[in-house]
N, C-alpha and C positions, 0 to 999 in steps of 0.2 A: 163526774169527778167525785171524790170522796173527801170529806173533812172529818178528821178524828178529834174528839174532844176529851180533855182530861181535867180532873180537879185534884187539888192537893191541899192539905192543911199547912199553915205557916207557923203555927205554934207547936214546934216539934221538940223532942227530947234532946238533951245536951249532946249525946254521942252523935246523933244524926246531924245536928247543926254543925258540929265540929268537922264531921266528914264532908258536909257540903262546903264549908268554908275552905277546905283543902283543895277543892276543885275550881274555885273561883279565880278570876284574873285579879291582878293588882288594882285595876280600875274599878272592878266590881266591888272589891273589898273597900276601896277608898270611898266609893259612893255610900256604902252602908255605914262606914265609920263616921261620915260627915253628919249623920242624923243625930239629933240630940236625945231622942227617946230610945232607951235601950230595947224596948219591945219592937219598935219600928226597925231598928238595926237588925235584930234577929229575923224579923219577917222578910226583910229584903234579902238577907243571906239565904233563907229557906226558899224564897221565890226563885232566885237564880240557881240555887242548887237543884231544885226539882226540874227546872227547864233544861239544865245541862244533862241531868240523868236521863230525861225523856228523849232528848234529841240524840244523845250519845248511843242509847240503845238502838235507835232506828238506823244509825250509821255504823254500828258495831265498832265504836272506838271508845277511848277513855273520856269521861266527862271533861277532864282538865285539858284535853287536846282540842276541844272546840274553840273556834275563834269567831268573834262577832264584830260586826261593823254597823254603823248608822247609815241608813239609806239617804241621808241628807235632809230628811224631814222628820227626824226623831224616832223612826221605826227601826228597831234592831233587825238584823238579818245575819244568817250564817255566811262567812266568807268561804269561797270555794263551793263545793257540792253540798247538797243538803236540801231538806224540805223547806217550804214556806211555813212560817209559824207566827203566832201572835200570843201575847200573854196579858193577863189583867189580874189585879188583886184587889180585894176589898176586905178590910179587917183581917181576920185570921184565915182567909181562904184565897187560893189562886186558881184561875182557870187558864187552860192552854188549848189552842187550836192548831192543828198541823195538817198540811195538805202537800202532797207531792206534785200536784198539778197546777195550783194557782195561788195567788196571794190571798191571805185570809186575815180576818180581824175578829177578835173576841173581846167582849167587855162584860164585867160584872160590877154591880153597884149595890151597896147597902141602902135599903130604903129608909129615908129619914122622914117620918110622918109629921115632924115638927117644922120642917123647912117650908118657908113660904112658897106655895106652889105657883101662884099666878105669874110671877116673873119668869120662872123656869118654863112654864107653859108657853109664854109669849116668845121665848127664845127658841123653843124646840118645834112647836107644832105647826104643820102646814094647815091650810084651810080645811082640807078633808080630815086631817087628823084632829083638828080642833072640834069639828062637828061630832066626831066619834067620842072624843073626850068629854064634851059637854053633855052627851047623852048617858054617860056612866053615872051610877049613883055616887053621891059625894064620898061615901065610905070606901069606894074602890079607886078613887082618882089618884091617890098617891102611888099605889102599885102600878096603875096604868101609865102614869107619867114617867116613872123610873124605867118601866119596860120600854117606852119610847126612847128614853135617853140612851139606854144600852144599845138599842138597835142602831141609833145614829152614831154613837161612839164606835161600835164595831164596824160600821160602814166606812167611817173616816180612816180607821186603821187599815182596812182592806184596800182602800184606794192608795194609801201609802204616800200621798203627795201633799199632805197637809190640807187644811180646809180652804177651799177656793170658792165656796158659795155659802150663803147663810143656811143654817140647819133647817130653817123653815121651808127651804126650797127642796129639801130631800124627802121624798116619800119613803118611809122606812118601817112604819108600824101599823099593825092591825090589832084589834081587840082580841081576836082568836088565835094569834100567833101564826097565821097563815103566811107562807113565804111571800115576800115582795121582791120584784125585780125592778131595779132603778140604777141609773148611772153605771151600767155594766156590772152590777152586783146582784147576787141573790142574798137577801137579808132575812134572818129568822130569829124570832124570840125563842128563848129556851126555858125549860122548867129548871128552876134553881132551888137552892136551899131556902127555907122559910126566912122571910125578912130581906131577901136579896132578889134582884132582877139580873138576867143575863141574856146575851144575844150573840149571834155569830153572823159574819158576812163573808162572802167569797167572790172573787172576780170570776166572771163567766163570759162565754160567748152565747149568742142567742139560742143555739140548739143544744147547749149543754144541759145535762141532767145532773142534779146534785144530790148526793147521799150524805146526810149528817149522822155520824155514828153516835150512839148513846154515850154520855160521859163516863169515863173510867176513873176510878179513885186510885191515884198513884200510890197512896200509902198502903193499899191492900195488895200491891204487887210485889 
């Protein structure tokens, strides 16, 4: 199976933002308008605008004609026919994962090197992952911890059923970004922009082979 990855900037020019807003549903616009921060509102509009453009291109329909529903656990999906997809945003960038064959999850996080790490490590790391983490030089631990975080967030999104076990029970991360198979998923860390970590996960059967395409910049298309 194949997973396609895409990235897009969220701080876009006014004309593009207005065009995106014209494709959004009333609910999407209401969620954006409910935000107090004007930049956050613009970024939500851009996020939903990019995903509509991306999915509409794959289905050969107008972006405004797409309809979405919640799967009951907070994950959006297309109603009717269409590919499986996942979206994540961090600051001024959004990532999208799309697969025609299976549920996917993608996550991107901005690395905060001032955030207290130990509490997050205790919440995230399995026994094996903790041993790997403790062996990493101190200067590299923030990047490693956020890489682990994105792997686990991507896995939860691909499962699509909400978190039913502690994150410390999920084996999802390796230092070298080698794929991990766990809980019926293949999970991979991704190369991201400087200062961010990203990961993707996809539902699999035991004999499936997975191809993860290189990320495409939607703003360059």
